[in-house]
Every structure is written in structure tokens, then in C-alpha cells.
N, C-alpha and C positions, 0 to 999 in steps of 0.2 A: 617730614624732617627738615629742620632748619638748614639753610644753605651754608652757614658759617660753622656748623658743627663738624668736629673731626671724629667723634666717637658715637657709636650706636650701641644699644643694649642687645643682649642675646634675644630678648623678646621681640625687639624691632626687626632683628635679622630673620626670625622665624616667620614673620609676615610675608616674606619674599620667598615662598616655597611652592609656587603653583606654575603651571605652564604659561610661558610668556612673562613670568616675573620670578626669575631664579637668581638668588644671591647666595654666595657661599663665602666662607672665611677660611683663609689658609695662613697659618701662623699669625692670626689676629688681624690681617688685612682683609678687607671685604671686597669681593669681586662680583660684578654683574655679568652672568653668563647666559642671560635670557635669549639673546639673538644668536648666540653661538651654539646653543645646546644641540640643535639638529646636525651640526657639523662635527660634533664631538666624535673622535675616532672610536670611542667605546660605546657610542650610542647615547640617546637622550635619557634612557631609563636610570643609569647611575646618578645623573645630575638631579633628576626628579626625586629620587629616593633620598638624596643627601642634602638637598637645597634647604637653606634656612638655618644652617649650623656650620660650625667649624669642621672642616674635612681634611685637616692636615695629614693625619695618619693614612687615610685612604688615598690621598693624592701622592704621598711618598711611596706607598706600596705599588701603585700602578703606573707611575710615571718616572722616566729617567731624569737625570739631573738637567738635561738640555731643555726639559719642558718648562722650567722656571722662567726662562727668558720670555715666554709668551704671555705671562700673566699680567704684565703691566698695562696692556691695552684694555684689560677688563676692570682695572682698579677704579673703584667708585670714589675714592678720596676719603673713605671712612675706615676707621679702625674699630675692632670689637672691644667694647668696654669690659674691664675686669677679665681680660683674657688670661686663662690659667692652663697650665699643662700638667697632667697627672704624672705621678712617678712612673707608672707603667709606660705611658707614652714617651717619657724622656728616655727610658731604657730602650724602648723599641726603636726610636729614632737614632739612638746611639749605635745600635746594632746595624741598622741600614747604612749609616755613615761608615762604620768600620768595614762592612762587606763591600761597599762601593770603593773605598780607598784600597782595599786588597784586590780589587779588580774581579771579584767573584761573579758579578753580574755579566761580565764580558767573557769569562773563561768557561766556554761551553764544552770543553774537552772534545772527544770524538763521538759523542753520543749520537748526533744526527747522522754522521757518516755510517756508524755501525748499524744503526736502526734501518737506514735506507738500504744498506748492503744486505742485511738479513731479510728485508722485504723482497729484494731482487732475487736472492737465492731461493727463498721459499716460493716465489712465483714460478721460477724455473722448475722447481720440484713438482709443483701443482700441474704445470703444463706437461711435464714428462709423465706423471702418474695418470693423467686423463687421456692424453693423446697417444702415448706409446704403450703403456701397460694395459693388459686386458683383464687382470684380476679384479674382482669386486672389492677385495681387501685393499688393493692399491688405490682404487677409487675412493674408498672410505678414508684411507690415510691421507689422500690428497685433499679431501674435504676438510679434514681436521687441520692440516697445514694451512689451508686457505683461511680458516678461522683465526689462526695465530697471526697470519699475515695481516688480516684486517685489524687485529688488536694493535700490532706495532704501527700500522699506518695511522691509526687513531692517535696514538701517543705522539707521533711526529706532528700531526695536525694540531694537537693540543699544545705542543711546545711552541708552535708558530704563533699562536695567539688564541684568545678566548672570544667566542662568538655565541650570542644567544640566538637560538633557532626560533623559538616562539616567545615573543616578549610583548604581545599586544595587551594593553590594559583592558580592552573590551573583552577579549577572550578570557583573560584572567578573572574579570568580574563575573562573566557568565559561569565560569567553573565554580566560583565561590557561591553563586546563587543556587546552582543546581545541587552541588554537594552539600551546601549549607542546609538545604531542606531535607537531605538524606531520604530520598524516596525509597520505596521498598526494594527496587532493583539494586540501587547503590548500596544500601545496607546489606543486601544479600551477598553482593560481590566482595564487599569489605569484610564481611563476617568470616570468610574463608580465605582471606588473602595470605595467611601464613602457610596455607597448603598450596596455593596457586603461585606463590612468589617465584619459585625456581622454574616451573613450566613456562610462565610468562616471560622470564628473562631469556628463555631459549628462542623466542621469536621477537624479542625486543628490537632487533635490528630492523624489522619491518617498519616500526614506528619511526626510526631515524630516517629511513628512506622517505616516508610520507612527510615528515616535518621539513626535510630538506627541500622537497618539491614545493610545499606550501610557502616556504620562505622565499625561494628563488623566483617563483612566479607570482608573488604578491606585489601588485603595482604600488601599494601604499608603503612598502618597506624599503628603506634605503640599504642596499646590499653592496658592499665594496666589491668591485670586479665581478659584477653579476654575470656578464657574458662569459668570462673565463670559467666561473664556477659551473654555469650551465653546460659549457663545453666539456668540463670534467665529468659531470654525471652522464652526459651522452656517451662519452668514451667508456665509462663503466657499464652502462646498460647496453653497450655493444659487445664488449669482450666477455662479460660474465654469462649472458644467455647463450652466446656462441660457444663458450667453453662447455657449458652444461649440455648443449645439444650434441656434443661429440660422444657423450656417454651412450651406451648401446640400447638402453630401454628406459621407459618412464619410471619404473620402480627405483632404478639406480639414480636417475636424475633427482627424484624427490629425496632419496636417501642422502645424496651429495649436498643438496641445499640445506636440508635440516641439520645434517651433521656439522656443516660449516657454521651455521647459525648457533648451534648448541655450544660449540667451542668458544665462539665470541661471547656467549652469555657470561662467561667467567669475568669478562671486563665489565659488563653491565652490573653484575653482582658486586664487584669491587667498588664501583661508584656508589652503590646503595649502602654498602658497609660503612663507607666513610662518613655518612650523614644520617642514615635512618634511625640509628639507636642513640644519636646525640641530641642535645637540646637545641634543635634547629630554630624553633620559634622562640625568639627572645625579644620580640617587639620590633618596631620600626628601626631602621638603621640609624646609628648615631656615630658621627665622626670622632667623638670624644672617648669612645670605648671600643675602638677598633680591635685592639689586641684581645680584650676580654671576650668580645663577640666571637672571634675566631676560635678561641679555646673552648668555648661552651658548645659550639655547634659542629665540632670536627672530631673525627676519630682516626688515629693512625693505625696502620697494620704493621705489626712487628714481624720482621723477616730477615734472613741472612742477606749479605751484600750480593751474593750471586743471583738472588731473585730480583734485583733491581730492574733488570732488563724485562722480566716478565710483568712486573707491576708498573713499569713506565715511570717510576719516581713518585707516583701518586699514592704509594703507601705512606709517604710523608705528607699527608694531606694538610695537617696544621701548618707545617713549615711552608708548604706551597701556597696556602691562603695568606699567610703573613708576608711572604716574599714572592709574589706571583711572577716577578721578572727574573727570579733566580733560576739558572739552568738546573735541570734535574740532577746532574752529576754533583752539584754542590749541596743538595738537600740533606744527604746523610751526614755531611760534615757539620752543618749548622744545627742538626737535631739536638745534640747534647746542650748547646748554648740555649736553645729555646726551652728545653726541659728545665734547665737551671733557672731561667727567668720566670717560668710558670711557678716553680717552687718558691722563688723569692717573694712573689706577689700573691701566693696562696691561690693560684688559678689551676684549673684541671688540665692535666696532660694525659690523655687517654691513649694507650697503645696496647692493642690486643693482637693475639695471633689470628691468622685467617680463620681458623676454626672457631675460636671464641668470639670473634666479630660476627660470624654467621649466627652463632647461638644468640648473641645479644640482639641482633637484628630481627631474627624470627620471634624472639620473646616480645620485642616492641610491637611487631606486626600482630601478634596474637592478642596483646593487650588492647590494641585498637580494634581488633576484630570482635572481642568480647564486648567492648563498649558499643559497637555498632548493633549488636544483638539485643542490647538493653533498650527496648522501645519506650520504656517509661522515663528515659533520660535523654531528652532532646536538647538539653541545655548546652550552650557553647563551652569553650575552654577545656574540652577534652582533647584526646589525640586526633580525633576526626576533624575537629575545628582547627586545630593547629596545622593539619596537613594542607589546608587550603588558605591559610593566613600566614604562610611562611615568608620570612624576610631573610635573604642570604646575600 
């Protein structure tokens, strides 16, 4: 590109979209974030996914107003030629501005305090039930309370920030190769996934433990506060086995662990409901259709306000995706506004009851299962292919 040029085309910007050469555009100004990508608080993956295009909406969604002041040092001196903003993006940015002026991003209410207080109370109940009570029913009830405790702890952690556990491009590629060939074992497992879905979610917490260990002890991954996180899991793997050891016999210990995991499965199921039956695969990310992508790949769970504590605010999954920095206590307030905006631009706004969302998810899993059984149809672009080529 010529040194005296002020503008570059969208095609020229697309050429800078690989590791070591990452350019992005924000409101038409072009920035070179190649050397800074590994220092990005959100990780390198989002920049790799969105490089080579205008990412204004994504930037607005995930960054506070104070982040704008850091952009100038990355400015290339170029502006994006024929830069245009869609009507949907204009409305979305207007909403973000209005919410910001109203202080909604800062007004967190007492959600964190109430959640932590409930966690503390439930922990005391669990300790009392295990250490003081001798009834097997008290032990079973304590296990169920522990499952609820873990659910609320997860919501608090989620509120604190989003972190990817497994984001290795190499592992992702390996998964695509393996599942892309759909060997007989993979086809068999997928063929019955609509039957195994709920049993698997009952032990899904084990996978979280394994993924956490792989992340924290991987020398190639940059993990903020790694030592503090390792200390945290050491504390957990001290008190939890110790608590279980106080139960009188092995049958009760196994019952306690499985019951606590089974209760926590409700949360795993909820996460699946928000996405499994939605159109998650919609092509590589594009900063210019941020709002549209979120409406296509997200499903809300309709419930009464008294259930907000139980769902942790994530029943408003679309609102959360559109405004990830918005405290959960504000999501119900902005839901009608988002619904109206979707209606205005003829975009889907899917909100189902917990039961109907389960039905829709199982139906989608069954459709994919039947496709897996069709050995004469190895062609891509079916639900199996989409499952390993998802962009979110």
C-alpha cells in the first residue's frame, strides 16, 4: 500500500487477518493489533476470528468506554474506504449509548452480595447435614443443596468475567478431523445422543474439572492469576474429599457425589438449551452483523422474575450476548427493548419455556442422531458437520 494513502479498501483490510498480521477497523479507523494480540485481556482468539474487518459492534459490546483511549497507539493512519453502518448497528449502538448514560452497566444491584450470601448459607447447611446429622435422607438433601451451591458459585464466576477453558486451535482442528470422518464409534455415540443427553449432563461436572486442570497446568497457555487459581482448586480438592470422607460408608459417599452432580446438571442443561436448538453455525464471525448473529444463534428461557436467582440471569441469553457487560439484574429490564428492536428489523427473538426448550433441544439432537445413522450420506453441511464447525 502506498505511504501517502489515507484510505484502504475492505479487501485490502481482509489481507491482514492471520497470526502476526492482524488489522481491525473500529468506526472506520484501521488499527494494527498484531504485536498486542497475545496481551489482549480477552485472549488472542477473538482478534484472530475478527481480524481483517470492521469490528465496531463487537468492540462496543465487550469494552467499557475507558477502552477507547487505548486505541490511538494502534492506529495505522488508514481509514476504511466506503465505511457504512447498517440500520441494525445504528440502533444497537444507540441502545448501548442509552444504557451507558443511564448507568446501567455500573448498577449491579445487590446480586453479587445475595448470591454469595446464599452460597455461604447453603455451605453451612451442607456442613450441618453431613457432620451433625446421621440420617441418610439428610445426607442426600445435603448433596442436593451442594449442587445448588455449585450452580450459584458458577453464576458468580460467570458474572466476574468470561474465560475460555479449551481454546487451542490445534485441539479444535484435531476434533474437526476426527469427527469430520465420523468413524463408526463416533456415529454410534451420536446416533443415540438424544437418549444419553440427560445422563451425560449428570456427570458433566467431571469434564469441567478435567478442563480446568488442563488449562491451569498447560505451559503454553497464558492464564491470568494462574497461581491464585491453582490455589483455589487445591482448596476445593481439600475440603470436598474431606467432607465426603465424613459420611459413614462408601455407598453413601457415592450417593452424595452423584446426587450433587445430578442437581448441578440442571445448569449444564440450561447452557445447552440456550444454544443447541438455535442456528449456531452461521459462518465465520463478522463484525458488521453482530446483532443479527446473536439473534440467530441464541434462545431465551421464559420464566417468572422469582426464577432469576435460579437461572442466574442466563435465561436472557440473547440480551446477555448483546450486552455482555450488563449486570444480570438489568437483563429483564432491557428484554422488551431488545424484543422490539428484533421485531423492527425482522430478526428472530426466540423465547421458550424451560419445558419447550428441552423439547426443542431433544428434537435437534434426534435429527442429528438420525443423520449420523445414515451411512450413505457422508456429505458435509448437515448437523454433524455444523457441530464441529461452529463459530460463536
